[in-house]
Wavefront OBJ file of the C-alpha trace (Angstrom):
o trace
v 59.816 -21.209 39.765
v 56.932 -23.496 40.144
v 54.011 -23.770 37.693
v 50.391 -23.259 38.698
v 48.278 -26.457 37.700
v 44.356 -26.737 37.226
v 42.848 -29.553 39.535
v 41.556 -32.331 37.297
v 37.878 -31.872 38.751
v 37.870 -28.082 37.739
v 39.426 -28.800 34.217
v 36.455 -31.240 33.771
v 34.003 -28.919 34.666
v 35.249 -26.392 32.440
v 35.288 -28.635 29.749
v 31.464 -29.763 30.144
v 30.656 -26.256 30.629
v 31.833 -25.495 27.336
v 30.372 -28.123 25.636
v 27.423 -27.709 27.133
v 27.407 -24.260 25.733
v 28.467 -25.243 22.403
v 25.493 -27.725 22.378
v 22.889 -25.238 23.278
v 24.221 -22.443 20.732
v 23.912 -25.527 18.107
v 20.559 -26.542 19.368
v 19.790 -22.755 19.276
v 20.866 -22.090 15.869
v 18.956 -25.137 14.443
v 15.808 -24.225 16.175
v 16.013 -20.702 14.403
v 16.651 -22.152 11.036
v 14.115 -24.533 11.277
v 11.496 -21.647 12.504
v 12.889 -19.440 9.358
v 12.081 -21.959 6.896
v 8.659 -22.841 8.083
v 7.823 -19.161 7.997
v 9.189 -18.667 4.752
v 7.039 -21.984 3.557
v 4.103 -20.256 5.080
v 4.784 -17.035 3.507
v 5.664 -18.471 0.020
v 3.124 -21.389 -0.403
v 0.212 -19.190 -1.328
v 2.287 -17.496 -4.053
v 3.273 -20.590 -5.453
v 0.060 -22.361 -5.281
v -1.476 -18.943 -7.145
v 1.782 -19.499 -9.702
v 0.956 -23.327 -10.306
v -3.068 -22.478 -10.681
v -2.235 -19.536 -13.055
v -0.723 -22.119 -15.291
v -3.827 -24.707 -15.237
v -5.687 -25.415 -17.991
v -8.784 -26.619 -16.249
v -9.386 -23.408 -14.373
v -10.299 -25.290 -11.163
v -8.948 -25.536 -7.499
v -10.583 -28.781 -7.161
v -7.967 -31.006 -8.387
v -5.336 -28.610 -8.475
v -2.006 -29.802 -8.022
v 1.261 -27.944 -7.230
v 2.748 -28.860 -10.835
v -0.255 -28.995 -12.839
v -0.838 -31.335 -15.857
v -0.742 -29.742 -19.286
v 0.429 -26.596 -17.804
v 0.252 -24.107 -20.254
v -0.522 -19.902 -21.023
v -4.191 -20.505 -21.998
v -5.098 -18.600 -18.908
v -2.759 -15.865 -19.796
v -4.071 -15.698 -23.268
v -7.709 -15.477 -22.070
v -6.718 -12.358 -20.429
v -5.798 -10.390 -23.304
v -8.100 -12.089 -25.890
v -11.304 -11.932 -23.903
v -13.648 -9.275 -24.917
v -16.369 -10.150 -22.268
v -13.843 -9.731 -19.772
v -11.235 -6.800 -20.616
v -8.429 -7.009 -18.228
v -6.121 -4.964 -20.111
v -9.020 -1.967 -19.420
v -9.286 -3.023 -15.320
v -5.493 -3.028 -14.962
v -5.202 0.400 -16.622
v -8.329 1.871 -14.670
v -6.697 0.741 -11.625
v -3.370 2.321 -12.530
v -4.867 5.360 -13.973
v -7.293 6.016 -10.867
v -4.271 5.068 -8.353
v -1.664 7.505 -9.780
v -4.093 10.208 -9.976
v -5.310 9.589 -6.404
v -1.807 9.369 -5.195
v -0.380 12.906 -6.874
v -3.287 14.482 -5.321
v -3.083 13.170 -2.046
v 0.366 14.053 -1.837
v 0.157 17.678 -2.872
v -2.552 18.528 -0.792
v -1.652 16.787 2.195
v 1.920 18.251 1.497
v 0.422 21.662 1.796
v -2.008 21.171 4.702
v 0.813 19.704 6.765
v 3.092 22.432 6.224
v 0.490 24.645 7.482
v -0.285 22.898 10.472
v 3.532 22.429 11.180
v 4.985 26.099 10.569
v 2.279 28.248 11.100
v -0.326 29.515 14.026
v -3.576 30.304 13.667
v -6.892 30.341 15.012
v -8.722 26.973 15.113
v -5.310 25.264 14.259
v -5.535 22.889 17.309
v -9.562 21.966 16.964
v -8.743 21.343 13.016
v -5.878 19.340 13.785
v -8.109 17.078 16.668
v -11.208 16.732 14.072
v -8.916 15.376 11.230
v -7.665 12.645 13.706
v -10.993 12.184 14.783
v -12.501 11.188 11.140
v -9.912 8.529 11.042
v -11.119 6.773 14.189
v -14.605 5.832 12.814
v -14.207 2.671 10.236
v -14.809 3.590 6.406
v -17.662 1.220 6.289
v -19.871 3.500 8.450
v -20.084 5.728 5.476
v -20.811 3.812 2.452
v -24.238 4.637 2.420
v -23.643 8.215 2.886
v -20.413 8.160 0.306
v -23.044 6.517 -2.222
v -26.011 8.991 -1.757
v -23.573 12.160 -2.084
v -21.714 10.841 -4.871
v -25.532 10.486 -6.259
v -26.266 13.812 -5.778
v -23.134 15.670 -6.819
v -23.628 13.856 -10.020
v -27.100 15.382 -10.431
v -25.613 19.128 -9.630
v -22.324 19.245 -11.333
v -21.900 19.937 -15.152
v -21.632 16.745 -17.494
v -19.415 15.363 -20.051
v -20.030 15.983 -23.498
v -21.494 12.508 -23.843
v -24.206 13.417 -21.246
v -22.753 11.568 -18.265
v -21.837 13.265 -15.276
v -18.066 14.258 -14.103
v -18.124 13.339 -10.502
v -21.161 11.095 -10.374
v -22.128 7.241 -9.887
v -19.790 5.021 -12.496
v -17.322 7.545 -13.134
v -13.362 7.450 -12.125
v -13.394 11.154 -10.755
v -16.124 10.477 -8.436
v -14.214 7.702 -7.293
v -11.198 9.728 -7.196
v -12.771 12.528 -5.187
v -13.995 9.663 -2.633
v -10.299 8.300 -2.343
v -8.861 11.851 -1.727
v -11.165 12.503 1.145
v -10.394 9.032 2.937
v -6.894 9.603 2.946
v -6.259 13.076 3.898
v -6.232 12.628 7.946
v -3.656 9.969 8.818
v -1.361 11.145 5.847
v -1.512 14.751 7.212
v -0.616 13.568 10.766
v 2.241 11.264 9.486
v 3.673 14.283 7.131
v 3.217 16.800 9.594
v 5.326 14.767 12.024
v 7.945 14.783 9.856
v 7.742 18.708 9.354
v 8.097 18.823 13.018
v 11.712 17.352 12.547
v 12.799 19.637 10.329
v 14.733 22.344 12.539
v 12.925 25.811 12.230
v 16.541 27.626 12.057
v 16.569 26.910 8.239
v 13.488 29.011 8.069
v 14.431 31.691 10.433
v 17.622 31.926 8.375
v 16.161 31.927 5.016
v 13.768 34.520 6.621
v 16.749 36.826 7.392
v 17.777 36.565 3.849
v 14.486 37.704 2.447
v 12.860 34.367 1.449
v 9.639 34.255 1.349
v 7.255 31.283 2.651
v 7.034 30.152 -0.911
v 10.699 30.015 -1.331
v 11.623 28.491 1.834
v 8.981 25.905 1.486
v 10.005 24.917 -2.357
v 13.847 25.308 -2.235
v 14.450 24.281 1.135
v 12.017 22.101 2.941
v 10.689 20.362 -0.258
v 14.121 18.583 -1.280
v 14.318 17.390 2.563
v 10.875 15.628 2.254
v 11.497 13.338 -0.171
v 11.408 10.163 1.889
v 7.930 11.103 3.473
v 6.654 11.776 0.111
v 7.594 8.314 -1.177
v 6.022 6.791 1.732
v 2.691 8.506 1.434
v 2.920 8.302 -2.385
v 3.452 4.104 -2.061
v 0.563 3.951 0.845
v -1.801 6.089 -1.296
v -1.005 3.944 -4.390
v -1.388 0.604 -2.539
v -4.758 1.570 -0.940
v -6.314 2.858 -3.923
v -4.888 0.076 -6.258
v -6.180 -2.553 -3.956
v -9.456 -1.212 -2.898
v -12.667 -3.377 -3.657
v -15.525 -2.004 -1.766
v -15.660 1.606 -2.858
v -15.016 1.120 -6.585
v -17.788 -2.144 -6.605
v -20.366 0.285 -5.152
v -19.575 3.367 -7.225
v -18.764 1.828 -10.654
v -21.336 0.300 -12.563
v -20.438 -0.777 -16.209
v -17.646 -3.187 -17.196
v -15.805 -0.998 -19.100
v -15.146 1.183 -16.119
v -14.148 -1.416 -13.511
v -10.767 -1.594 -11.467
v -8.732 -4.429 -11.519
v -10.147 -5.393 -7.911
v -13.696 -5.526 -9.475
v -12.939 -7.337 -12.522
v -10.935 -10.147 -11.234
v -13.797 -10.650 -8.290
v -16.240 -11.337 -11.774
v -14.292 -14.271 -12.765
v -15.030 -16.031 -9.199
v -18.644 -14.657 -9.131
v -20.213 -17.095 -11.132
v -21.952 -20.213 -9.432
v -21.051 -22.832 -12.171
v -18.362 -20.841 -14.338
v -15.962 -19.954 -11.973
v -12.868 -19.308 -13.814
v -9.719 -19.353 -10.987
v -6.826 -19.991 -13.760
v -7.759 -16.607 -15.298
v -8.065 -15.067 -11.752
v -4.764 -16.514 -10.701
v -3.110 -15.201 -13.586
v -4.657 -11.622 -13.331
v -3.576 -11.214 -9.849
v -0.063 -12.124 -10.902
v -0.152 -9.577 -13.382
v -1.994 -7.034 -11.053
v 0.730 -7.391 -8.747
v 3.542 -6.164 -10.626
v 3.203 -2.665 -10.493
v 3.151 -2.844 -6.624
v 6.111 -5.234 -6.794
v 7.985 -2.854 -9.323
v 7.557 0.328 -6.879
v 8.450 -1.651 -3.869
v 11.755 -2.450 -5.398
v 12.457 1.002 -6.519
v 11.721 2.872 -3.574
v 12.602 0.231 -0.638
v 15.190 2.268 0.464
v 12.995 5.111 1.091
v 10.056 3.654 2.639
v 11.590 2.909 6.257
v 13.476 6.092 6.395
v 10.300 7.814 5.889
v 8.388 5.999 8.215
v 10.619 6.218 11.214
v 11.669 9.767 10.760
v 7.954 11.065 10.396
v 6.872 9.294 13.516
v 9.637 11.083 15.568
v 7.194 13.739 16.789
v 3.642 14.578 16.659
l 1 2 3 4 5 6 7 8 9 10 11 12 13 14 15 16 17 18 19 20 21 22 23 24 25 26 27 28 29 30 31 32 33 34 35 36 37 38 39 40 41 42 43 44 45 46 47 48 49 50 51 52 53 54 55 56 57 58 59 60 61 62 63 64 65 66 67 68 69 70 71 72 73 74 75 76 77 78 79 80 81 82 83 84 85 86 87 88 89 90 91 92 93 94 95 96 97 98 99 100 101 102 103 104 105 106 107 108 109 110 111 112 113 114 115 116 117 118 119 120 121 122 123 124 125 126 127 128 129 130 131 132 133 134 135 136 137 138 139 140 141 142 143 144 145 146 147 148 149 150 151 152 153 154 155 156 157 158 159 160 161 162 163 164 165 166 167 168 169 170 171 172 173 174 175 176 177 178 179 180 181 182 183 184 185 186 187 188 189 190 191 192 193 194 195 196 197 198 199 200 201 202 203 204 205 206 207 208 209 210 211 212 213 214 215 216 217 218 219 220 221 222 223 224 225 226 227 228 229 230 231 232 233 234 235 236 237 238 239 240 241 242 243 244 245 246 247 248 249 250 251 252 253 254 255 256 257 258 259 260 261 262 263 264 265 266 267 268 269 270 271 272 273 274 275 276 277 278 279 280 281 282 283 284 285 286 287 288 289 290 291 292 293 294 295 296 297 298 299 300 301 302 303 304 305 306 307 308 309 310 311
């Protein structure tokens, strides 16, 4: 029985083809690794530079080096020991305002989205379009109107026992009220999209068993909403925590400042810029956001993708 042999030319062609493919794969892998390293360095370098600046006792960026000379914790001690720049108070103000705003936004948007998704009432489509239309206009267009409204509200509503207004200028309550108004539209639509993905058969089955709307919402739908609630909560917390413009306009006294407004003071002086404390404060201020992301990262992607399935 004769064996089939491959011609020498065909063997050489197959060998060269395999070598070429192997070379292409190696080159492609090397290029991907180079691109990945460049992107990682591009992303990490600012963080490394800020960390380095936070340990620089000179508090300047003009002579900043990657490894500063005489590195120490002077900038961090300055943050917690300075009476003129109360960094712990600013950090607490930001966490308090962001937490209260987040809880209120999630609660109000949850009930509103449930009503838009499950009930049919007169003006429903108009209200949904109006809410979406509000999101089209940039927030900067309404800054003057917001300032005047908050100022007038403070003149009408009752006062604190110390004589200051509850919701007027230079109050955390007034700032939270503004944050609530700005966070409703897109969050209601996002949460409504998540509600629409939950089958209505669950509601109908519960109604057959005699459950009320509140029982259906609280016992059946609410446990299924955890991913979208986490997403809305994180987006709301980060948005208010990192806001600078509204907080700078509505808050006037140093003890009322949020973290972003307070950190800006370190760099606002013409001849007394404190870049070291600014970098140290920025790093410490990023800790709450980092903790939230690490603790809830598994729920973020699920909530965003499921909530975007239907409109």
